[in-house]
N, C-alpha and C positions, 0 to 999 in steps of 0.2 A: 158300360166301361167303370160306372162306379162301384157295381158289383164286384168285378174283378180286381179293382183297386183295394176296396174292404177286403176280399177274400185273401189278397196278397197281403195285406198289412196284418190279417190275423194269422196267417201262415207264419211271418216271420216273428210275430209277438211269441207264439208257441214254440217256434225254434229256439228263440233267445232264452224263454223260461226253461226249455229242455236243456240248453247249454249249461246253464246256471245250476241246475239239479245234478247234472252230470259233475260239473266241476265240484259242486260240494260233496256228491257221493265220493268222488276220487281223493279229495283233499282229507275227508273223515276217515275213511276205510283204504281203497284202492281200485286200481282199475279191475275190474271182475273178470274181462275177458283175456288179458294177458295173464291174471291168476290161473286160469284153468291151464294154461301150457305148464306154468311153473309147478303147480302142484302133480302134474302128470309126471314131469320131468323128476321131482323131488321123490316120488314114489321108486322111480327107477334108480335114482341114485342111492337112496337108503339101501336098498338091495346090494347093489354094489360097493358100497361102504361095508356091509355085514360080511360080505364076501373077504374084502381086504381085510377086515379086522380078524376073521378067523384064520386065514392064510398068512397072516404077518409072520416073518421069520426075522428076529433081530440079528444085526451082523456079528461075526464072531466076536467074542471079548477080546480086550487087549491082554498082553501077558499080565498075570495076577500079580500085583505088588507084593512086598514082602510083608506088609500090614493084614493083606487077607489070607496069605500062605500061612502066616501066625495064628490065624483063627480068630483075628481080631475084625470087627466090623467095619465095613468101608467108611472113608471118610466124605464128607457132603461134596468136596470138590472132585472126587472119583464117581461119584454119583452122577454128578451134573455132566463129566466128560464122557460117561456112559451114554447117558440121555443125548448128548450132542451128536453121538456117533449113531444113534438110531434115527435121530431125527434129521439128519443128512442123507442116510441111506434111505429113509421114506421119501425125502424131497426129490434125490435122484430118480427113484422109482416111480415117481408120479408124474403122468403125462398131462397135458393140457386139455381141460373139461373134465378130469377123473373126480370121483368123488373124494374129499381127503379125510372129513371128520364131521362132528358134530359141534354145533355152535349152540350154546343156552344162555340166553339173557332174560332173567325173570322180570327185571323192571321193564321190558319191552314186549314181555310176552312171547320170547322167541324160543322155538327148537327147531334148528333146521340143518341140514347137510350142507357144509362149504364145499366148494368146487375148486379146481386148481387152475388159476388164471382170472384176469379181469376183463377180455376183450369182449365186444359185445354180445356174440353168441353164448359166451360161457355164462355172464352175468345172468343170462335169459332163466338160466338153471337155478340159480342160487347165489349166495354172497361168494365171493370169490378171493382166493390170496392171489395179491399180486407177485407174479414170477420173479420180481425183481428183489424180493425180499426173501427173510427166511422162513423157516418152519418153527413152531415151537419148542423150544429145547436147546435151539442152537445159539443163545444168548445174544440174539439180535432182533432187529425191529421184524415185526409179524404184521403185515398191512393186509386188511381184509376190506373189501368195498362191496356195496350193495346198493339196490335201489330203493326209493323212497316213495314212489309212486304207481309203479308197474311191475309185473312180474312176482306178484305176492307181495311186493314192498317191504321185504324184510325189516329194511332200516329207516321204516317211515317214521318212527318215534324216537330216533337216535338222540334228538336233542332233549330227551326226557332224562337221559341218564345222569345220574348224580355222582359225586365223589363217594367211593366208598361201595358202589354197586358192584356185585359180581359178575363176571363173565366166564363162563367155562367152555373150554375148548378140548373135546373127546377126539384121541387119535388112537391107532392100534397100539403104538408103545407107551403112552400115558395119556393122564387126563390132567390138564392144566386150568387151575384156579386164579383169575385175575382178580384185582380191584381196580375201579376206575379211578383215577388221579385228576382227570379234568380234559379240557377241551380247547381247540382253535380253531378258526376259520381261516383258508386261505384261499387265494386265487386259483382257478382249476389249471393253470400253468405252471404252479410252483411244483416243480419237481423235487426240491430238497425236502418236501415231505417224506419222501421214500428213503431217505438216507439215514441209517441206523445211526443211532447215538452211543454204539457201544455196550449196551447193555439189553437184557431180555424185556420187551415192550411189545404190547399189542395195539394196534391202531384200527379201529373201525370208521370206515369213511363212506360218506353219502353226499348227493349234491344238495346244495345250498345256494338261495332258498329253495323250497319245494316248487316244482314245475320249472325250475331254471338250471342251468348248469355251468353259471360262471364263476361259483366258489365252490369249495370242499368245507364240508364239517367233519372235522375227525376228533373222535373220542379216545383217549389215550388210557390203558391200564397197566398196571405192573404185576408180576406174578406174586402171590402170596402162598399158594401151596401146590404141589405136584405130587400125582400118584402114579408112580411108574408102574407097568402092567406087572402083576405079580410081586410087587416090592413094596417094603413100606413107604408111607407117604413122606415127601420133604416138605419142609416149611421155609419160609424165606422171611426177612426181616421185614418188619411192620413200617420200616423206613419208606418202601413203597407206596403207603398210602400218603406220604406226605411230600412225595414228590411231586415237582410241578411240570406240567406238560410242556412246558418251554414255549 
């Protein structure tokens, strides 16, 4: 009996040490098992996105204004309207779970394909755009959520972002460069975080704290540069850097 008790005690100690080691591994890096699945899905999404990029056709342009008919360059306002038309067309043509674009965040060491949707199955494939929000270029809130500890943990280090850090979103119709303006933490039931504030804004969201889902950590960024496909870049006011995340 004593041997059985000692054996059981030893097994419990080993199990406890194994659990602590596993927790440390996931905390420092990520869950390696779910990462395998997401890595496989990302390869598939990358091919899907490349196909969408090469086959993208912008919607027919609106009637050319007198300024363009006169041979003068288009205004910033007209370029933004053109981007908004393309962004809306791309959003409406994108189904749930489809590859949307590429997200690059140097501070987080992130270069990953974004998917369309934030349901459980979709987020297992990569960060997803909330379907209740806009697409980059529409002049409204773009809300992207991602995991912190599982499924490649794309947003594991979201709290390392600092004001001014660059976030790039590449889409078939344009590449958008944002600058981080700040962050806030809200309870998980706060749907007001999905409400647009009437301006172009990117929000990256992950659970907070890690291993729990009681709150949401949201990092905000404003556009500073847009490179329309096949067109000259557009620059935005540096006031974007000074904007408060609210």
